[in-house]
C-alpha positions in Angstrom: -3.2 -0.1 -14.2 -5.9 -2.1 -12.4 -8.1 -3.4 -15.3 -11.2 -4.0 -13.1 -11.0 -0.5 -11.7 -10.8 1.1 -15.1 -13.6 -1.1 -16.5 -15.8 -0.1 -13.7 -15.2 3.6 -14.6 -15.6 3.0 -18.3 -18.9 1.1 -17.9 -20.6 4.3 -16.7 -20.8 5.2 -20.4 -24.3 4.0 -20.7 -25.7 6.4 -18.2 -23.6 9.5 -18.9 -23.6 12.1 -21.7 -21.3 14.9 -22.6 -22.7 18.4 -21.9 -24.6 19.8 -24.9 -23.7 23.3 -23.9 -20.2 23.1 -25.3 -19.6 24.6 -28.7 -19.9 22.4 -31.7 -16.8 21.4 -33.6 -16.4 20.0 -37.1 -16.0 16.2 -37.6 -12.5 15.2 -38.4 -13.1 11.5 -38.9 -15.6 9.0 -40.2 -18.2 7.7 -37.7 -17.4 4.1 -36.6 -19.5 1.0 -37.2 -19.9 -0.2 -33.6 -23.1 1.6 -32.6 -25.4 -0.8 -30.6 -27.7 -3.0 -32.6 -30.5 -5.3 -31.6 -30.2 -8.7 -33.2 -32.3 -10.4 -30.6 -35.7 -8.8 -31.1 -37.0 -11.7 -33.3 -35.6 -14.5 -31.2 -38.5 -16.4 -29.6 -38.8 -15.6 -25.9 -35.9 -13.1 -26.0 -38.1 -10.0 -25.7 -39.9 -11.3 -22.6 -36.7 -12.3 -21.0 -35.0 -8.9 -21.6 -38.1 -7.1 -20.4 -38.0 -9.1 -17.1 -34.3 -8.5 -16.9 -34.7 -4.7 -17.4 -37.5 -4.6 -14.8 -35.4 -6.4 -12.2 -32.4 -4.1 -12.8 -34.5 -1.0 -12.7 -35.9 -2.0 -9.3 -32.6 -3.5 -8.1 -34.6 -6.6 -7.2 -32.0 -9.3 -6.4 -34.6 -12.0 -6.1 -36.1 -11.2 -9.4 -32.7 -11.2 -11.1 -31.6 -14.5 -9.5 -34.9 -16.1 -10.7 -33.7 -15.2 -14.3 -30.4 -16.9 -13.8 -29.4 -20.5 -14.6 -28.4 -22.7 -11.7 -24.8 -22.7 -12.9 -24.6 -19.0 -13.8 -20.9 -18.0 -14.2 -19.8 -14.9 -12.3 -16.0 -14.8 -12.7 -13.1 -16.8 -14.0 -12.0 -17.9 -10.6 -14.8 -20.4 -10.0 -17.5 -18.0 -8.7 -20.9 -19.3 -9.9 -24.4 -20.3 -8.9 -27.6 -18.5 -7.9 -26.7 -18.3 -4.2 -23.4 -16.5 -5.0 -25.2 -14.2 -7.4 -27.7 -13.2 -4.7 -24.9 -12.7 -2.3 -23.0 -10.3 -4.6 -26.2 -8.4 -5.5 -26.7 -7.7 -1.8 -23.0 -7.3 -0.8 -20.3 -4.7 -0.9 -20.1 -4.7 -4.7 -23.9 -4.5 -5.2 -24.0 -0.9 -6.5 -21.3 -1.6 -9.0 -23.0 -4.7 -10.3 -26.4 -3.1 -10.7 -24.7 -0.1 -12.5 -22.9 -2.5 -14.9 -26.1 -4.5 -15.5 -27.8 -1.3 -16.5 -24.9 -0.5 -18.7 -25.0 -3.8 -20.7 -28.8 -3.6 -21.2 -28.4 -0.2 -22.8 -25.9 -1.3 -25.4 -27.8 -3.7 -27.7 -28.0 -7.4 -28.1 -26.2 -9.9 -30.4 -26.9 -13.6 -31.2 -23.8 -15.7 -31.0 -23.7 -19.5 -31.0 -27.4 -19.7 -30.2 -27.0 -17.4 -27.1 -28.0 -13.8 -26.4 -25.0 -11.6 -25.8 -25.3 -8.2 -24.2 -23.8 -5.8 -25.0 -23.8 -6.2 -28.8 -20.2 -4.9 -29.0 -18.8 -7.9 -27.2 -19.7 -10.3 -30.0 -18.2 -8.3 -32.7 -15.0 -9.1 -34.6 -12.4 -6.4 -34.2 -10.2 -7.8 -36.9 -6.5 -7.4 -36.3 -7.2 -5.1 -33.3 -6.4 -6.5 -29.9 -9.4 -6.0 -27.5 -6.9 -5.5 -24.7 -5.4 -2.5 -26.4 -8.4 -0.6 -27.6 -11.6 1.0 -26.3 -14.9 1.8 -27.8 -16.1 5.4 -27.6 -19.5 4.5 -26.3 -21.7 7.3 -27.5 -22.7 9.6 -30.3 -20.9 13.0 -30.8 -18.6 12.5 -27.9 -16.3 15.4 -27.8 -12.5 15.0 -28.0 -10.3 17.8 -26.6 -6.8 18.9 -27.2 -5.8 18.6 -23.6 -7.2 17.8 -20.2 -7.1 21.5 -19.3 -8.8 22.7 -22.6 -12.2 21.1 -22.3 -14.2 24.0 -23.6 -13.0 23.9 -27.3 -13.3 20.3 -28.7 -11.3 19.4 -31.7 -13.8 16.9 -33.0 -16.6 14.5 -32.1 -16.5 10.7 -32.0 -19.3 8.3 -32.5 -19.0 4.6 -31.6 -15.4 4.4 -32.8 -12.4 2.4 -31.6 -9.5 4.3 -30.0 -6.2 3.3 -28.5 -4.4 4.8 -25.6 -1.5 7.3 -26.1 1.1 6.7 -23.4 0.2 5.5 -20.0 -3.4 4.7 -18.9 -4.5 6.8 -16.0 -7.0 4.5 -14.3 -8.7 7.1 -12.1 -8.3 10.1 -14.4 -11.5 11.9 -15.8 -10.0 11.9 -19.3 -7.8 9.5 -21.3 -5.3 10.5 -24.0 -6.3 8.5 -27.1 -5.8 8.1 -30.9 -8.5 6.9 -33.3 -7.7 3.5 -34.6 -7.0 3.8 -38.3 -6.6 7.6 -38.1 -4.3 10.3 -37.0 -6.6 12.4 -34.7 -5.4 12.3 -31.1 -6.9 14.0 -28.0 -8.6 13.6 -24.7 -11.9 11.8 -24.2 -13.9 11.4 -21.0 -13.0 8.1 -19.3 -16.6 7.5 -18.6 -17.3 7.3 -22.3 -14.8 4.5 -23.0 -15.6 0.9 -22.9 -13.5 -2.2 -23.2 -14.7 -5.2 -25.3 -13.7 -7.4 -22.4 -15.8 -5.4 -19.9 -18.9 -6.8 -18.2 -21.2 -8.8 -20.4 -24.2 -10.9 -19.9 -24.7 -14.1 -21.9 -28.1 -15.8 -21.8 -28.8 -19.4 -22.8 -31.8 -21.7 -23.3 -32.8 -23.7 -20.2 -35.8 -25.8 -21.3 -38.2 -23.4 -22.9 -36.8 -20.3 -21.1 -33.9 -17.9 -21.5 -31.7 -17.7 -18.4 -28.6 -15.8 -17.5 -25.7 -18.2 -18.2 -22.9 -15.7 -17.4 -22.4 -12.2 -16.1 -18.6 -11.6 -16.2 -15.8 -9.2 -17.0 -12.2 -9.9 -18.1 -10.8 -12.7 -20.2 
């Protein structure tokens, strides 16, 4: 599987919902604890920074976003960094993907970790003995899980912000993934767009003087 390809698909979770017209099904599990939280609201200057960030993303304004970045902003693990490179990427072939993923992280809460702001909140959480490379977060409330890819009218349950692990091979471009709840026995098929990896795209902001600036916008590990 190509990790980047799947993460790109999975990060659509923030902007997609499962159709409400499908019939309800009883819960067969306990809701998880990874629903997004906002730990940054009371951090001085964080609200203004996040508002400016949200405005730039909504308008897809590359100049405004670059102005919010640190001079040494990290963009990948291969040496890609800096404001000029960020501007180039926001206007290049991968621009649509990057804007979509920025919108995704903004919608999933904010954590404070080592005096930095971390979006999404999920990235900063301890998964215990669970390997972040081997599990996904069901990124939504009452996400339906189905008995098979061909039986998507009768869900067998609903998942809310829970960890799941793949059953068998990962189908990178498939609309559904076969998963099992971590710590439970329920298995079924969940929309790929509602699954998020902890090592997917995240934005980390740091203090630069009196201001918050984007210190990193990266995916992977």
